[in-house]
N, C-alpha and C positions, 0 to 999 in steps of 0.2 A: 134659420133661415133669417141674415139680418138686411138680404138687398139681393130682390131680383129685377132684372133687365127684359126686356123686354120690346127688339126693333121688330117695330110694325112696317116701315117703310124705307129703304135709302139709296137716297140715286136721284136723280134730277128727276122728276116726274115727280117728286115728293120723298119730305122724311119725316120721322114722327115713331118717338121712340118710352116703350113707357117703363120708368122707376118707381119703382117699391121696397116700403118698410115694413117694419110691423105698424108703422101708423100712418104712410102718409102714400100717394101716390099720383104719381107726376107724371105728364106727359111732356116731354123738350122735345118741344116743335109741331105743329101743325100744319104741313103740308100738305094732308091731302085731306076730298072734303069731308065734313058734317058725316057723312052716313055711310062712308068706306070705314075710317076709322074706328066708329061705335061699331061695324062690321066685324074688323081688325082685332077690336079688340076683346071681343064676342069667343072669336077663332080662337086667340090665345086663351081663352079662360079669365080674362080682366075682366071684371061689374065698374061699366060709365060709370053707374049711382058713385061707383066709392071711389075717384079721382078728388083727387085734394088741390090740386092747382096742374097749370101748362105755364111752361117756363119756352122764352122765346128767345135764338140765340141770336136772328136778325131777321130783318122783316125782305129779305128774297120770293119770289115769292114759290117756290118749290120747299118751305117752310111755316110759308103761317096761309097760304092758300084754303083751309078750314077752318080760321081762328074765327073769323066774324061768325059762323055761325055756328061755332062747339060753344064758344063763349054763350051764347047766348041761349044756347039750349040748354049746357051745363051748367050757366051759374056757378065759377067757381073761378078763384081771382088770377090771372091771369098776368103773368110778372115779364117785364124788358123792361130796358132801356128807355127812355125819353128819346133817343135818339133817335130808335128802333119805330119805336111808336111816332111820332112823328111823319116819321118818311112811310109810315102803311099804311097812314090817313091819307097822305100825298093820293095815291092809285087806289085803297079800299072807297068805295061811296057805299052808304044806308040805300031804303028804304025810295025817298026823295033826291036821291041823287047828290047826296050832301058830306061832307068827310063822312066818315065812319068814326063808333065812339067806340072804348072799351069801360063800359061805368066801375066792372071791377077789380080795372088797371090795380098794381101796383109798379114802381117805378126799383129800382135797382141800379146799381154803378159797377163798372166792374174794379176787381178787385177789396171787394166789399162783401166778408159774405151774407148771411141773411137763412132765418129757417121755415120750413117748411115746416110745419112739425116735428117731430124728430130728427129733419132730415136739413146739415147743414148747408146750402151751398154755395160756393164760391163761385162767381166766373171770372172768367180773367179776356183781356182782347189777343183775340187773332187776327192777324193779318190777312185781311181778303176787306171786299171793291164791294162793301156796304156801310152803312150810315154809323154803327156800332156794334161789330161782329163778335161775340163771344165764345169760350169755350165755356166749360165748367165741371167741376167735381163736386161730387155728392157723397156724405160723410153722414152715415147712422150704426150707432152701435157699434163705436170702433171700425166700421169698413168704408172702404173710401173705391167708387167707382167712379173714371173719369169718361168725357165725350166731346170729343172736339172734330169735326168736320169742315171743310168748305175755308181751309189755310193757305195759301200760298208757300209757305215755306216754314217749317220748327223754329223762331228764336231762343235765346235760352230761357224767354220768361215762360213758353210752354211750357216747356223741356222741364221746368223746373216744378210748374202744376200739376204734370202727372208722374213725378215722384212716386212711389208710395199706392198707387193704385194696385186693389183687386184684384177690378175688373176695370176691361181697355175698350173702347169704340173709340175709331178711328182712320181718319181719312185715307183712304187711295186709290184717289181716281182714273189716275192714269199709266198706259204707256205711252214715256214721248215718243218713241218711232212710233206707234199708233196713231199717236196723233198730229206730231208731222206730218203723218202718210196721207192723214183720215180725211173722211170730205170738207169737214168745217174750213168758215172762209178763214185767210190769214190771220186778219184783226180780231177772231173768236182764240184761234189758238192761242196766239200769243198773252189775251189777257188766262188763258186757263191758267198758258206756265211764268205770269206773271207773280213778282212777291208778292199782289196780291188778288193771284188762282185761289187754285186747288193741289192738292199734292198729290205727288205725283208718284209711281211703286216706290223709282229707286230713293227718294227722298224719302219715304217709312223706313225703308231698307235700311238705310243711312243707319237712320236714329234708331229702329232694332242692331244693330250691330255696334254702336257706339255708347248714344246714350240710352237705354230702355236696362232698369234697374230690375226687371224679369222676376219683379213680383206677383204682379194680376196671375189669378185664378183663371180667368179665358180675355181674348184678344178678338174684337172682331173688327178686318175692316170693313170698312165704309162707305157710300158712295161713290160706287163707279158708275164709271162710266159706258156709258151701255155701249158707245160707238170708238170711243179712247182704248180700250182695255177689255180684258177677258177675266174671269175667276180664275180661270189658269194658272194665266199667267202673273196676275194679283199673287195667288196664293202662292206657288212656288219661289217669287222675289221674297217676300215674306219670310216662308221657309229657311230659305239659304242665309239668310241675316242671321234668322232666329236658331239657326244649327249652329256660327262658327261661336255661339255664345258658349257651346254646351248642353249643359242638361238645362239649358233653362227653358228651352222648347217643349224635352219631354216631359214637363209640369204642367203645361202651357195646353186650354184647349184653343185652338185656333176654327175660329169661323168667317164664312162671308154674309156682312147684310143683304136682304131680297129688299128688290123694289117690288115684286108683286104679289108679295105673304111674306106673313109673320114669321120672324123665328121664333122655334121655342125659347121659353123661357129659360135662362142663366140666371142659377142662382149660385153665391159668394156669402160666407162670411158664414 
């Protein structure tokens, strides 16, 4: 086993994924409460005491809700961009009502790789309405896993970073018709559909059909909207696109990330 990915939660109520190699265990985002994060890690057979670091994609609440308490409890390094950290501090207070601080923070920059034990982390800029949002690829022992959600579209630069992934977790947030006809206010609908919003089923399907290289052993569809998507619709859109690539889909495990419980660990390498 070179890399193991366990999706603890994915969706607008909280995002958190564990990525493990032979030498490191990294939490990607901390959108669940500390208590719930630890509970789900244990349910998935992961030991919180073995956690090496936490890496944050951006500062929106569904990605950082549990960060302050987790950082204090686990005392591990927190990796995030300077802009994301400063934005997080604006709406997060400590017990005295002052802007929160992360004592063991490490800042990274999009486009510059860094290492956590044997894992090489490559952050890259994604189009989303946050301070400095990033997607990531993680490499260890010759295996590459990509995690990218919360992006309005897939620019060439993102597609380039996702080439050669042995495992990939990628957003399939909404069905366009469900969103247009759904309960959200029009302003929110415009935000979700914008180029700094969230990736639709059809946009992901286009990527699978035209740009996906077919090398991943597993694909995880993530950050599905509760109100503007349905698991069957998201899966079918992805399957149809992959089927057009012939044998690519047959060799790949396709699954959905869940909001209410962790997925079984996915291993590659």
